[in-house]
TORKOL-4160 file (C-alpha; in steps of 0.2 Angstrom, whole numbers, padded with zeros to 4 digits, m for minus):
459
<pt num="1" X="0012" Y="0215" Z="0280"/>
<pt num="2" X="0001" Y="0230" Z="0281"/>
<pt num="3" X="m0009" Y="0235" Z="0266"/>
<pt num="4" X="m0005" Y="0251" Z="0257"/>
<pt num="5" X="m0016" Y="0265" Z="0262"/>
<pt num="6" X="m0030" Y="0269" Z="0251"/>
<pt num="7" X="m0029" Y="0285" Z="0240"/>
<pt num="8" X="m0036" Y="0300" Z="0249"/>
<pt num="9" X="m0050" Y="0310" Z="0242"/>
<pt num="10" X="m0039" Y="0323" Z="0233"/>
<pt num="11" X="m0028" Y="0309" Z="0226"/>
<pt num="12" X="m0044" Y="0300" Z="0220"/>
<pt num="13" X="m0050" Y="0316" Z="0211"/>
<pt num="14" X="m0033" Y="0319" Z="0202"/>
<pt num="15" X="m0033" Y="0300" Z="0196"/>
<pt num="16" X="m0051" Y="0303" Z="0190"/>
<pt num="17" X="m0047" Y="0319" Z="0181"/>
<pt num="18" X="m0031" Y="0310" Z="0173"/>
<pt num="19" X="m0042" Y="0296" Z="0167"/>
<pt num="20" X="m0056" Y="0307" Z="0161"/>
<pt num="21" X="m0045" Y="0320" Z="0152"/>
<pt num="22" X="m0042" Y="0310" Z="0136"/>
<pt num="23" X="m0060" Y="0307" Z="0134"/>
<pt num="24" X="m0065" Y="0325" Z="0136"/>
<pt num="25" X="m0051" Y="0331" Z="0124"/>
<pt num="26" X="m0056" Y="0319" Z="0111"/>
<pt num="27" X="m0074" Y="0324" Z="0113"/>
<pt num="28" X="m0070" Y="0342" Z="0113"/>
<pt num="29" X="m0061" Y="0340" Z="0096"/>
<pt num="30" X="m0073" Y="0327" Z="0089"/>
<pt num="31" X="m0090" Y="0335" Z="0091"/>
<pt num="32" X="m0088" Y="0349" Z="0079"/>
<pt num="33" X="m0080" Y="0337" Z="0066"/>
<pt num="34" X="m0095" Y="0325" Z="0069"/>
<pt num="35" X="m0107" Y="0340" Z="0065"/>
<pt num="36" X="m0097" Y="0346" Z="0050"/>
<pt num="37" X="m0095" Y="0329" Z="0043"/>
<pt num="38" X="m0113" Y="0324" Z="0044"/>
<pt num="39" X="m0117" Y="0339" Z="0033"/>
<pt num="40" X="m0106" Y="0332" Z="0019"/>
<pt num="41" X="m0117" Y="0316" Z="0017"/>
<pt num="42" X="m0132" Y="0325" Z="0022"/>
<pt num="43" X="m0129" Y="0336" Z="0006"/>
<pt num="44" X="m0129" Y="0320" Z="m0004"/>
<pt num="45" X="m0144" Y="0314" Z="0005"/>
<pt num="46" X="m0154" Y="0330" Z="0001"/>
<pt num="47" X="m0149" Y="0328" Z="m0018"/>
<pt num="48" X="m0155" Y="0310" Z="m0017"/>
<pt num="49" X="m0171" Y="0314" Z="m0008"/>
<pt num="50" X="m0176" Y="0329" Z="m0020"/>
<pt num="51" X="m0171" Y="0319" Z="m0036"/>
<pt num="52" X="m0180" Y="0303" Z="m0029"/>
<pt num="53" X="m0196" Y="0312" Z="m0028"/>
<pt num="54" X="m0196" Y="0317" Z="m0046"/>
<pt num="55" X="m0207" Y="0308" Z="m0058"/>
<pt num="56" X="m0193" Y="0296" Z="m0064"/>
<pt num="57" X="m0178" Y="0286" Z="m0056"/>
<pt num="58" X="m0168" Y="0292" Z="m0071"/>
<pt num="59" X="m0163" Y="0309" Z="m0063"/>
<pt num="60" X="m0158" Y="0300" Z="m0047"/>
<pt num="61" X="m0148" Y="0286" Z="m0056"/>
<pt num="62" X="m0139" Y="0299" Z="m0067"/>
<pt num="63" X="m0134" Y="0310" Z="m0052"/>
<pt num="64" X="m0129" Y="0293" Z="m0042"/>
<pt num="65" X="m0117" Y="0289" Z="m0056"/>
<pt num="66" X="m0111" Y="0306" Z="m0058"/>
<pt num="67" X="m0108" Y="0308" Z="m0039"/>
<pt num="68" X="m0099" Y="0292" Z="m0039"/>
<pt num="69" X="m0087" Y="0297" Z="m0053"/>
<pt num="70" X="m0084" Y="0314" Z="m0046"/>
<pt num="71" X="m0080" Y="0306" Z="m0030"/>
<pt num="72" X="m0067" Y="0295" Z="m0038"/>
<pt num="73" X="m0060" Y="0309" Z="m0048"/>
<pt num="74" X="m0059" Y="0322" Z="m0033"/>
<pt num="75" X="m0059" Y="0311" Z="m0018"/>
<pt num="76" X="m0044" Y="0301" Z="m0025"/>
<pt num="77" X="m0035" Y="0317" Z="m0020"/>
<pt num="78" X="m0041" Y="0316" Z="m0002"/>
<pt num="79" X="m0023" Y="0313" Z="0003"/>
<pt num="80" X="m0022" Y="0332" Z="0003"/>
<pt num="81" X="m0033" Y="0332" Z="0018"/>
<pt num="82" X="m0026" Y="0317" Z="0027"/>
<pt num="83" X="m0008" Y="0320" Z="0023"/>
<pt num="84" X="m0009" Y="0338" Z="0028"/>
<pt num="85" X="m0017" Y="0334" Z="0044"/>
<pt num="86" X="m0004" Y="0322" Z="0049"/>
<pt num="87" X="0011" Y="0333" Z="0044"/>
<pt num="88" X="0004" Y="0348" Z="0053"/>
<pt num="89" X="0000" Y="0339" Z="0068"/>
<pt num="90" X="0017" Y="0332" Z="0069"/>
<pt num="91" X="0025" Y="0349" Z="0068"/>
<pt num="92" X="0018" Y="0351" Z="0086"/>
<pt num="93" X="0019" Y="0370" Z="0091"/>
<pt num="94" X="0030" Y="0375" Z="0077"/>
<pt num="95" X="0019" Y="0387" Z="0068"/>
<pt num="96" X="0032" Y="0391" Z="0054"/>
<pt num="97" X="0033" Y="0372" Z="0049"/>
<pt num="98" X="0014" Y="0371" Z="0049"/>
<pt num="99" X="0013" Y="0385" Z="0038"/>
<pt num="100" X="0025" Y="0378" Z="0026"/>
<pt num="101" X="0016" Y="0362" Z="0025"/>
<pt num="102" X="0000" Y="0371" Z="0021"/>
<pt num="103" X="0008" Y="0381" Z="0007"/>
<pt num="104" X="0015" Y="0365" Z="m0001"/>
<pt num="105" X="m0002" Y="0356" Z="0001"/>
<pt num="106" X="m0011" Y="0371" Z="m0008"/>
<pt num="107" X="0001" Y="0373" Z="m0022"/>
<pt num="108" X="0000" Y="0354" Z="m0025"/>
<pt num="109" X="m0019" Y="0355" Z="m0024"/>
<pt num="110" X="m0020" Y="0369" Z="m0037"/>
<pt num="111" X="m0009" Y="0359" Z="m0049"/>
<pt num="112" X="m0018" Y="0343" Z="m0047"/>
<pt num="113" X="m0036" Y="0351" Z="m0048"/>
<pt num="114" X="m0032" Y="0360" Z="m0065"/>
<pt num="115" X="m0025" Y="0343" Z="m0072"/>
<pt num="116" X="m0041" Y="0334" Z="m0067"/>
<pt num="117" X="m0052" Y="0348" Z="m0075"/>
<pt num="118" X="m0042" Y="0347" Z="m0091"/>
<pt num="119" X="m0040" Y="0328" Z="m0093"/>
<pt num="120" X="m0057" Y="0322" Z="m0087"/>
<pt num="121" X="m0068" Y="0333" Z="m0097"/>
<pt num="122" X="m0065" Y="0325" Z="m0114"/>
<pt num="123" X="m0068" Y="0307" Z="m0107"/>
<pt num="124" X="m0085" Y="0309" Z="m0099"/>
<pt num="125" X="m0095" Y="0299" Z="m0112"/>
<pt num="126" X="m0082" Y="0284" Z="m0109"/>
<pt num="127" X="m0083" Y="0286" Z="m0091"/>
<pt num="128" X="m0102" Y="0285" Z="m0090"/>
<pt num="129" X="m0102" Y="0270" Z="m0102"/>
<pt num="130" X="m0089" Y="0261" Z="m0090"/>
<pt num="131" X="m0101" Y="0264" Z="m0076"/>
<pt num="132" X="m0115" Y="0255" Z="m0085"/>
<pt num="133" X="m0126" Y="0270" Z="m0087"/>
<pt num="134" X="m0143" Y="0266" Z="m0095"/>
<pt num="135" X="m0147" Y="0276" Z="m0111"/>
<pt num="136" X="m0159" Y="0287" Z="m0101"/>
<pt num="137" X="m0147" Y="0290" Z="m0086"/>
<pt num="138" X="m0131" Y="0294" Z="m0096"/>
<pt num="139" X="m0136" Y="0311" Z="m0102"/>
<pt num="140" X="m0140" Y="0317" Z="m0084"/>
<pt num="141" X="m0124" Y="0309" Z="m0078"/>
<pt num="142" X="m0113" Y="0319" Z="m0091"/>
<pt num="143" X="m0122" Y="0335" Z="m0088"/>
<pt num="144" X="m0118" Y="0333" Z="m0069"/>
<pt num="145" X="m0100" Y="0329" Z="m0071"/>
<pt num="146" X="m0097" Y="0342" Z="m0084"/>
<pt num="147" X="m0103" Y="0355" Z="m0072"/>
<pt num="148" X="m0095" Y="0348" Z="m0056"/>
<pt num="149" X="m0078" Y="0348" Z="m0064"/>
<pt num="150" X="m0077" Y="0366" Z="m0065"/>
<pt num="151" X="m0073" Y="0368" Z="m0047"/>
<pt num="152" X="m0060" Y="0354" Z="m0046"/>
<pt num="153" X="m0045" Y="0366" Z="m0041"/>
<pt num="154" X="m0055" Y="0373" Z="m0027"/>
<pt num="155" X="m0062" Y="0357" Z="m0021"/>
<pt num="156" X="m0044" Y="0350" Z="m0019"/>
<pt num="157" X="m0038" Y="0366" Z="m0011"/>
<pt num="158" X="m0053" Y="0364" Z="0002"/>
<pt num="159" X="m0045" Y="0347" Z="0007"/>
<pt num="160" X="m0029" Y="0356" Z="0011"/>
<pt num="161" X="m0037" Y="0370" Z="0021"/>
<pt num="162" X="m0047" Y="0357" Z="0031"/>
<pt num="163" X="m0032" Y="0346" Z="0034"/>
<pt num="164" X="m0022" Y="0362" Z="0041"/>
<pt num="165" X="m0036" Y="0366" Z="0053"/>
<pt num="166" X="m0038" Y="0348" Z="0060"/>
<pt num="167" X="m0019" Y="0347" Z="0062"/>
<pt num="168" X="m0019" Y="0362" Z="0072"/>
<pt num="169" X="m0033" Y="0356" Z="0083"/>
<pt num="170" X="m0045" Y="0369" Z="0077"/>
<pt num="171" X="m0061" Y="0359" Z="0074"/>
<pt num="172" X="m0072" Y="0374" Z="0074"/>
<pt num="173" X="m0066" Y="0381" Z="0058"/>
<pt num="174" X="m0071" Y="0365" Z="0048"/>
<pt num="175" X="m0087" Y="0366" Z="0056"/>
<pt num="176" X="m0091" Y="0383" Z="0051"/>
<pt num="177" X="m0085" Y="0380" Z="0033"/>
<pt num="178" X="m0094" Y="0364" Z="0030"/>
<pt num="179" X="m0110" Y="0369" Z="0038"/>
<pt num="180" X="m0111" Y="0385" Z="0029"/>
<pt num="181" X="m0107" Y="0378" Z="0012"/>
<pt num="182" X="m0119" Y="0363" Z="0013"/>
<pt num="183" X="m0133" Y="0374" Z="0019"/>
<pt num="184" X="m0131" Y="0385" Z="0004"/>
<pt num="185" X="m0130" Y="0369" Z="m0007"/>
<pt num="186" X="m0146" Y="0362" Z="0000"/>
<pt num="187" X="m0155" Y="0379" Z="m0003"/>
<pt num="188" X="m0149" Y="0379" Z="m0021"/>
<pt num="189" X="m0154" Y="0361" Z="m0023"/>
<pt num="190" X="m0172" Y="0366" Z="m0018"/>
<pt num="191" X="m0172" Y="0381" Z="m0029"/>
<pt num="192" X="m0163" Y="0374" Z="m0045"/>
<pt num="193" X="m0170" Y="0356" Z="m0045"/>
<pt num="194" X="m0188" Y="0359" Z="m0040"/>
<pt num="195" X="m0190" Y="0378" Z="m0042"/>
<pt num="196" X="m0182" Y="0380" Z="m0059"/>
<pt num="197" X="m0184" Y="0361" Z="m0065"/>
<pt num="198" X="m0165" Y="0360" Z="m0069"/>
<pt num="199" X="m0164" Y="0341" Z="m0064"/>
<pt num="200" X="m0146" Y="0335" Z="m0063"/>
<pt num="201" X="m0139" Y="0351" Z="m0069"/>
<pt num="202" X="m0146" Y="0360" Z="m0055"/>
<pt num="203" X="m0139" Y="0348" Z="m0042"/>
<pt num="204" X="m0122" Y="0350" Z="m0050"/>
<pt num="205" X="m0122" Y="0369" Z="m0050"/>
<pt num="206" X="m0127" Y="0369" Z="m0032"/>
<pt num="207" X="m0112" Y="0359" Z="m0028"/>
<pt num="208" X="m0101" Y="0370" Z="m0038"/>
<pt num="209" X="m0107" Y="0385" Z="m0028"/>
<pt num="210" X="m0104" Y="0376" Z="m0012"/>
<pt num="211" X="m0085" Y="0372" Z="m0017"/>
<pt num="212" X="m0083" Y="0391" Z="m0021"/>
<pt num="213" X="m0091" Y="0397" Z="m0004"/>
<pt num="214" X="m0081" Y="0384" Z="0005"/>
<pt num="215" X="m0064" Y="0390" Z="m0001"/>
<pt num="216" X="m0069" Y="0408" Z="0001"/>
<pt num="217" X="m0074" Y="0405" Z="0019"/>
<pt num="218" X="m0060" Y="0394" Z="0023"/>
<pt num="219" X="m0047" Y="0407" Z="0017"/>
<pt num="220" X="m0056" Y="0421" Z="0027"/>
<pt num="221" X="m0056" Y="0410" Z="0043"/>
<pt num="222" X="m0037" Y="0406" Z="0040"/>
<pt num="223" X="m0033" Y="0424" Z="0041"/>
<pt num="224" X="m0044" Y="0427" Z="0056"/>
<pt num="225" X="m0039" Y="0412" Z="0067"/>
<pt num="226" X="m0021" Y="0408" Z="0059"/>
<pt num="227" X="m0015" Y="0424" Z="0052"/>
<pt num="228" X="0003" Y="0419" Z="0052"/>
<pt num="229" X="m0001" Y="0404" Z="0041"/>
<pt num="230" X="m0010" Y="0414" Z="0028"/>
<pt num="231" X="0003" Y="0428" Z="0028"/>
<pt num="232" X="0016" Y="0414" Z="0027"/>
<pt num="233" X="0008" Y="0407" Z="0011"/>
<pt num="234" X="0011" Y="0423" Z="0001"/>
<pt num="235" X="0029" Y="0425" Z="0009"/>
<pt num="236" X="0034" Y="0407" Z="0006"/>
<pt num="237" X="0029" Y="0405" Z="m0012"/>
<pt num="238" X="0040" Y="0420" Z="m0016"/>
<pt num="239" X="0056" Y="0412" Z="m0008"/>
<pt num="240" X="0067" Y="0401" Z="m0020"/>
<pt num="241" X="0071" Y="0389" Z="m0007"/>
<pt num="242" X="0052" Y="0384" Z="m0005"/>
<pt num="243" X="0051" Y="0376" Z="m0022"/>
<pt num="244" X="0057" Y="0359" Z="m0025"/>
<pt num="245" X="0070" Y="0363" Z="m0037"/>
<pt num="246" X="0079" Y="0371" Z="m0023"/>
<pt num="247" X="0075" Y="0361" Z="m0008"/>
<pt num="248" X="0068" Y="0344" Z="m0013"/>
<pt num="249" X="0068" Y="0335" Z="0004"/>
<pt num="250" X="0051" Y="0342" Z="0011"/>
<pt num="251" X="0042" Y="0339" Z="m0006"/>
<pt num="252" X="0048" Y="0321" Z="m0006"/>
<pt num="253" X="0041" Y="0318" Z="0010"/>
<pt num="254" X="0025" Y="0326" Z="0005"/>
<pt num="255" X="0024" Y="0315" Z="m0010"/>
<pt num="256" X="0030" Y="0299" Z="m0001"/>
<pt num="257" X="0015" Y="0301" Z="0012"/>
<pt num="258" X="0003" Y="0307" Z="m0002"/>
<pt num="259" X="0007" Y="0293" Z="m0014"/>
<pt num="260" X="0003" Y="0279" Z="m0002"/>
<pt num="261" X="m0013" Y="0288" Z="0003"/>
<pt num="262" X="m0017" Y="0292" Z="m0015"/>
<pt num="263" X="m0016" Y="0273" Z="m0019"/>
<pt num="264" X="m0026" Y="0269" Z="m0004"/>
<pt num="265" X="m0039" Y="0281" Z="m0008"/>
<pt num="266" X="m0040" Y="0275" Z="m0026"/>
<pt num="267" X="m0043" Y="0258" Z="m0020"/>
<pt num="268" X="m0057" Y="0263" Z="m0009"/>
<pt num="269" X="m0065" Y="0274" Z="m0023"/>
<pt num="270" X="m0063" Y="0260" Z="m0035"/>
<pt num="271" X="m0073" Y="0248" Z="m0023"/>
<pt num="272" X="m0087" Y="0260" Z="m0021"/>
<pt num="273" X="m0088" Y="0265" Z="m0039"/>
<pt num="274" X="m0088" Y="0246" Z="m0044"/>
<pt num="275" X="m0101" Y="0243" Z="m0032"/>
<pt num="276" X="m0112" Y="0257" Z="m0040"/>
<pt num="277" X="m0108" Y="0250" Z="m0057"/>
<pt num="278" X="m0114" Y="0233" Z="m0052"/>
<pt num="279" X="m0130" Y="0240" Z="m0046"/>
<pt num="280" X="m0132" Y="0249" Z="m0062"/>
<pt num="281" X="m0130" Y="0234" Z="m0072"/>
<pt num="282" X="m0145" Y="0227" Z="m0064"/>
<pt num="283" X="m0157" Y="0241" Z="m0068"/>
<pt num="284" X="m0161" Y="0259" Z="m0063"/>
<pt num="285" X="m0172" Y="0254" Z="m0048"/>
<pt num="286" X="m0158" Y="0243" Z="m0040"/>
<pt num="287" X="m0145" Y="0258" Z="m0043"/>
<pt num="288" X="m0157" Y="0270" Z="m0035"/>
<pt num="289" X="m0160" Y="0259" Z="m0020"/>
<pt num="290" X="m0141" Y="0256" Z="m0018"/>
<pt num="291" X="m0138" Y="0275" Z="m0019"/>
<pt num="292" X="m0151" Y="0278" Z="m0005"/>
<pt num="293" X="m0142" Y="0264" Z="0006"/>
<pt num="294" X="m0124" Y="0271" Z="0002"/>
<pt num="295" X="m0130" Y="0288" Z="0007"/>
<pt num="296" X="m0135" Y="0282" Z="0023"/>
<pt num="297" X="m0119" Y="0272" Z="0025"/>
<pt num="298" X="m0109" Y="0288" Z="0021"/>
<pt num="299" X="m0118" Y="0298" Z="0034"/>
<pt num="300" X="m0113" Y="0284" Z="0046"/>
<pt num="301" X="m0094" Y="0285" Z="0041"/>
<pt num="302" X="m0094" Y="0303" Z="0041"/>
<pt num="303" X="m0100" Y="0304" Z="0059"/>
<pt num="304" X="m0088" Y="0291" Z="0065"/>
<pt num="305" X="m0074" Y="0300" Z="0056"/>
<pt num="306" X="m0076" Y="0315" Z="0068"/>
<pt num="307" X="m0067" Y="0304" Z="0081"/>
<pt num="308" X="m0054" Y="0298" Z="0068"/>
<pt num="309" X="m0050" Y="0316" Z="0064"/>
<pt num="310" X="m0048" Y="0320" Z="0083"/>
<pt num="311" X="m0037" Y="0305" Z="0084"/>
<pt num="312" X="m0026" Y="0311" Z="0069"/>
<pt num="313" X="m0022" Y="0327" Z="0078"/>
<pt num="314" X="m0020" Y="0321" Z="0095"/>
<pt num="315" X="m0010" Y="0306" Z="0090"/>
<pt num="316" X="0001" Y="0317" Z="0079"/>
<pt num="317" X="0005" Y="0328" Z="0094"/>
<pt num="318" X="0008" Y="0313" Z="0105"/>
<pt num="319" X="0021" Y="0307" Z="0092"/>
<pt num="320" X="0029" Y="0324" Z="0091"/>
<pt num="321" X="0031" Y="0323" Z="0110"/>
<pt num="322" X="0037" Y="0305" Z="0109"/>
<pt num="323" X="0024" Y="0301" Z="0123"/>
<pt num="324" X="0018" Y="0283" Z="0122"/>
<pt num="325" X="0007" Y="0286" Z="0137"/>
<pt num="326" X="m0002" Y="0300" Z="0128"/>
<pt num="327" X="m0003" Y="0290" Z="0113"/>
<pt num="328" X="m0012" Y="0275" Z="0121"/>
<pt num="329" X="m0024" Y="0286" Z="0131"/>
<pt num="330" X="m0029" Y="0295" Z="0115"/>
<pt num="331" X="m0032" Y="0279" Z="0105"/>
<pt num="332" X="m0041" Y="0271" Z="0119"/>
<pt num="333" X="m0053" Y="0286" Z="0123"/>
<pt num="334" X="m0057" Y="0288" Z="0104"/>
<pt num="335" X="m0060" Y="0270" Z="0102"/>
<pt num="336" X="m0072" Y="0269" Z="0116"/>
<pt num="337" X="m0081" Y="0285" Z="0109"/>
<pt num="338" X="m0082" Y="0278" Z="0092"/>
<pt num="339" X="m0088" Y="0261" Z="0097"/>
<pt num="340" X="m0102" Y="0268" Z="0107"/>
<pt num="341" X="m0107" Y="0280" Z="0093"/>
<pt num="342" X="m0108" Y="0265" Z="0081"/>
<pt num="343" X="m0119" Y="0255" Z="0092"/>
<pt num="344" X="m0131" Y="0270" Z="0094"/>
<pt num="345" X="m0131" Y="0272" Z="0075"/>
<pt num="346" X="m0135" Y="0254" Z="0072"/>
<pt num="347" X="m0149" Y="0254" Z="0085"/>
<pt num="348" X="m0157" Y="0269" Z="0076"/>
<pt num="349" X="m0156" Y="0260" Z="0060"/>
<pt num="350" X="m0164" Y="0245" Z="0067"/>
<pt num="351" X="m0178" Y="0255" Z="0076"/>
<pt num="352" X="m0181" Y="0267" Z="0062"/>
<pt num="353" X="m0181" Y="0258" Z="0046"/>
<pt num="354" X="m0199" Y="0259" Z="0042"/>
<pt num="355" X="m0198" Y="0278" Z="0042"/>
<pt num="356" X="m0180" Y="0282" Z="0037"/>
<pt num="357" X="m0181" Y="0275" Z="0019"/>
<pt num="358" X="m0197" Y="0284" Z="0014"/>
<pt num="359" X="m0188" Y="0301" Z="0017"/>
<pt num="360" X="m0177" Y="0297" Z="0002"/>
<pt num="361" X="m0190" Y="0291" Z="m0011"/>
<pt num="362" X="m0208" Y="0288" Z="m0015"/>
<pt num="363" X="m0206" Y="0277" Z="m0029"/>
<pt num="364" X="m0213" Y="0260" Z="m0023"/>
<pt num="365" X="m0201" Y="0248" Z="m0033"/>
<pt num="366" X="m0185" Y="0258" Z="m0027"/>
<pt num="367" X="m0192" Y="0258" Z="m0009"/>
<pt num="368" X="m0196" Y="0239" Z="m0009"/>
<pt num="369" X="m0178" Y="0235" Z="m0016"/>
<pt num="370" X="m0170" Y="0246" Z="m0002"/>
<pt num="371" X="m0180" Y="0237" Z="0012"/>
<pt num="372" X="m0174" Y="0220" Z="0005"/>
<pt num="373" X="m0155" Y="0225" Z="0007"/>
<pt num="374" X="m0158" Y="0236" Z="0022"/>
<pt num="375" X="m0151" Y="0223" Z="0035"/>
<pt num="376" X="m0134" Y="0225" Z="0027"/>
<pt num="377" X="m0134" Y="0243" Z="0031"/>
<pt num="378" X="m0138" Y="0240" Z="0050"/>
<pt num="379" X="m0124" Y="0227" Z="0052"/>
<pt num="380" X="m0110" Y="0238" Z="0043"/>
<pt num="381" X="m0107" Y="0252" Z="0057"/>
<pt num="382" X="m0101" Y="0239" Z="0070"/>
<pt num="383" X="m0088" Y="0231" Z="0058"/>
<pt num="384" X="m0083" Y="0247" Z="0048"/>
<pt num="385" X="m0080" Y="0258" Z="0064"/>
<pt num="386" X="m0062" Y="0251" Z="0067"/>
<pt num="387" X="m0057" Y="0254" Z="0049"/>
<pt num="388" X="m0062" Y="0272" Z="0051"/>
<pt num="389" X="m0054" Y="0274" Z="0069"/>
<pt num="390" X="m0038" Y="0265" Z="0065"/>
<pt num="391" X="m0036" Y="0276" Z="0049"/>
<pt num="392" X="m0035" Y="0291" Z="0061"/>
<pt num="393" X="m0022" Y="0283" Z="0071"/>
<pt num="394" X="m0011" Y="0278" Z="0056"/>
<pt num="395" X="m0013" Y="0295" Z="0048"/>
<pt num="396" X="m0008" Y="0304" Z="0064"/>
<pt num="397" X="0007" Y="0293" Z="0066"/>
<pt num="398" X="0012" Y="0295" Z="0048"/>
<pt num="399" X="0011" Y="0277" Z="0045"/>
<pt num="400" X="0004" Y="0278" Z="0027"/>
<pt num="401" X="0011" Y="0263" Z="0019"/>
<pt num="402" X="0002" Y="0251" Z="0031"/>
<pt num="403" X="m0015" Y="0259" Z="0026"/>
<pt num="404" X="m0010" Y="0257" Z="0008"/>
<pt num="405" X="m0006" Y="0238" Z="0010"/>
<pt num="406" X="m0021" Y="0235" Z="0021"/>
<pt num="407" X="m0033" Y="0243" Z="0007"/>
<pt num="408" X="m0023" Y="0233" Z="m0007"/>
<pt num="409" X="m0027" Y="0216" Z="0002"/>
<pt num="410" X="m0045" Y="0220" Z="0006"/>
<pt num="411" X="m0049" Y="0226" Z="m0012"/>
<pt num="412" X="m0039" Y="0214" Z="m0023"/>
<pt num="413" X="m0039" Y="0198" Z="m0012"/>
<pt num="414" X="m0055" Y="0200" Z="m0003"/>
<pt num="415" X="m0068" Y="0211" Z="m0011"/>
<pt num="416" X="m0066" Y="0206" Z="m0030"/>
<pt num="417" X="m0064" Y="0187" Z="m0027"/>
<pt num="418" X="m0080" Y="0188" Z="m0016"/>
<pt num="419" X="m0089" Y="0197" Z="m0029"/>
<pt num="420" X="m0084" Y="0184" Z="m0042"/>
<pt num="421" X="m0089" Y="0169" Z="m0032"/>
<pt num="422" X="m0106" Y="0177" Z="m0027"/>
<pt num="423" X="m0111" Y="0184" Z="m0044"/>
<pt num="424" X="m0126" Y="0172" Z="m0045"/>
<pt num="425" X="m0133" Y="0181" Z="m0030"/>
<pt num="426" X="m0134" Y="0197" Z="m0040"/>
<pt num="427" X="m0136" Y="0212" Z="m0027"/>
<pt num="428" X="m0135" Y="0202" Z="m0012"/>
<pt num="429" X="m0118" Y="0195" Z="m0018"/>
<pt num="430" X="m0111" Y="0213" Z="m0020"/>
<pt num="431" X="m0117" Y="0219" Z="m0003"/>
<pt num="432" X="m0109" Y="0203" Z="0005"/>
<pt num="433" X="m0093" Y="0207" Z="m0003"/>
<pt num="434" X="m0094" Y="0225" Z="0003"/>
<pt num="435" X="m0096" Y="0218" Z="0021"/>
<pt num="436" X="m0081" Y="0207" Z="0020"/>
<pt num="437" X="m0071" Y="0222" Z="0012"/>
<pt num="438" X="m0075" Y="0232" Z="0028"/>
<pt num="439" X="m0071" Y="0218" Z="0039"/>
<pt num="440" X="m0054" Y="0214" Z="0030"/>
<pt num="441" X="m0049" Y="0233" Z="0032"/>
<pt num="442" X="m0053" Y="0233" Z="0050"/>
<pt num="443" X="m0044" Y="0216" Z="0054"/>
<pt num="444" X="m0028" Y="0221" Z="0044"/>
<pt num="445" X="m0026" Y="0238" Z="0053"/>
<pt num="446" X="m0029" Y="0229" Z="0070"/>
<pt num="447" X="m0016" Y="0217" Z="0067"/>
<pt num="448" X="m0003" Y="0231" Z="0062"/>
<pt num="449" X="m0009" Y="0241" Z="0077"/>
<pt num="450" X="m0006" Y="0226" Z="0090"/>
<pt num="451" X="0011" Y="0222" Z="0082"/>
<pt num="452" X="0017" Y="0241" Z="0082"/>
<pt num="453" X="0011" Y="0244" Z="0100"/>
<pt num="454" X="0019" Y="0229" Z="0107"/>
<pt num="455" X="0036" Y="0234" Z="0099"/>
<pt num="456" X="0033" Y="0252" Z="0103"/>
<pt num="457" X="0036" Y="0255" Z="0085"/>
<pt num="458" X="0025" Y="0271" Z="0085"/>
<pt num="459" X="0039" Y="0281" Z="0092"/>
């Protein structure tokens, strides 16, 4: 029996292009998101570095607590970004449907942001007490929070705008928004904290200014790049059938997805806030050292999230076309890119440890503690990358319940029991618990992914 002829050169080129296309498409969408995402923790890193070089760690501790709390209050509503991305992506080429999802998300963002501002302000002293803030750090934390809450409605609206842009595979708009806003924030950090000696209040006002500028630029870009969506917003909110008391089904779908993502995000932020509180209970120096390491971990997660965001959009489009082939090619390409990037980040952490940490603080005690727990930071990217990447797959496919259940197990059945049994190891115990938490998230989503792929449940 004769062997089948080898593919001709043109055939090999077509096969090569077909193989390379998903990798190119993922990278094309991901690199602007990586750059824009890095600016978010870079902003926190600048806050940490500027405050860490002041005369006392109390300023850094206060802002570390305040930033952790504001993350819990505002990022709990990060479903406005994730849910909007998935819904807009699955709308496919239907621009009118995408505009309706954006309009609903913006209305919900305004309502929730106003509720956060009104309800959280009277509780700030109780919140900082729950976070184990020291007597010296608590006033700085409360000042920071009181100011940051002023921009809560706009901060949540920014989530919805970013979700729309990502869902429409427009990764350049988030890049412009986040880079411009965070550069402004960095400049204001230097002016207000160092130039005007405003401490934690200066860091807060700089962040509020960034929220305002983000929304202003985002709204302008929406008109420039997706004019039909911006014009559709004002038209839709005047229609009676847009509101839930006239047409409830789309709002219920929005709430179903967002409720699962809200619970999942609350558990995530609870874990990070609990981690910060346990560090605070061991003193301002441990809290400050953990804040530096967490800032570096956030930089890692935001960089890797660039591939997850690309995955969300491309998976959503594949689901709308009911193409299992496109779905698998997208997931494979994004996974390869993310794993390679995680390996490079780990290598940089290992090689550059002696010069990375001194960038954040010159306080010898804080620096010594940060060096002690630095190996945990080096190990985490290779474990956490799968939780970030598979989040993108499940968001794009609209499988929010599975993300919620996995986070529930990782937090309540892994992280907290592990912390309880390792309390005698102090800060090492809480870092070990965080490592197992990331591992459980990754493993749980991998199990779901394997089962659903084998049964073709994604479609």
